[in-house]
N, C-alpha and C positions, 0 to 999 in steps of 0.2 A: 600417186606413185611416180617416182622419178624415172626419166627415160634412161634406157641403157645406151651404151656407146653406138650400137648399130641401129637404133631407132631413129626415125626421122621426126623432127619437130617443126611445127609451123612457127615462123618468125616474120614479123612485119618490120622491114628495114626502111629507115627514113634518112634521106640525104639532107642534112640541115645546112649544108654549104651553099654558097652563092653561085657555084659553078656545077656544070654537069660532071658526074663521076661515073666512069666505067668501073664495074666491080666484077670479080670472078669469085664464084662460090659453087662448090661441089662440081667443079669442072665446066661450069657454064658462065658465059660473060653476059652481063646485063648493063644497059645504059640507064642511069638514074638521074633524071633532071633535078635541078636545084629545088629544094623543098618538096620533092616528090617522094613516092614510096614504092616499095616492091614487096610482095608477099612471096616467101619461099618456104619450101618444106625440105629440110636438109638433115643429114645425120649429125648427131651430137658430136662435137669435136671439129666440125668443119670450120675452116678459116675463110673469112671474107677478105679478099685482097683487092688492092687497087689494080685495075687492068688498064695500063696506060698511064701516062703522066698527066697530072692535073696541077692546079695551083698549089695544093697542099700536100700532094703525095707523089712519089715516084712509082713507076711500074713495079708491081710485086710487093709494095708495102702492105703489111698486115693491118687491117682495119679493126676486125672483131673476130673472136673465136666463139662459136656457138656452144653454149652450155645447156645442160638440162633445165636450169632455172629460167632460161629464156623462152621456153615453150609457151606459145600463144601470146607473147609480149611484143611491144614495140621497142625496137633498138635503134638508136640514132648513131650516125657516123658523120664525120666532117664538122664537128663542133667542139669547142673548147670547154663548154660548161655543161655538157651532157653527163649525167651520172652513169649511164650504161653505154658509153661510147666505145669502150674497149681500146681506144687510142691512147 
């Protein structure tokens, strides 16, 4: 069954970049080291933003929008060849 807009879904976020990336998701800021990951449980429709400037992003850049199909999956950011990067 697909998640509804107010349902929270678990997502495994992975920083595929070579530099640390601060991200903001569902109002919280997390530091994600290079090639490290973070498990979050957030509402469908949440946007993962860059929180602060990095080599590849400016503060506030949209990285990913969480969709119902991402429930329980691994989602990569900071990569050019990722099929689910959202960038």
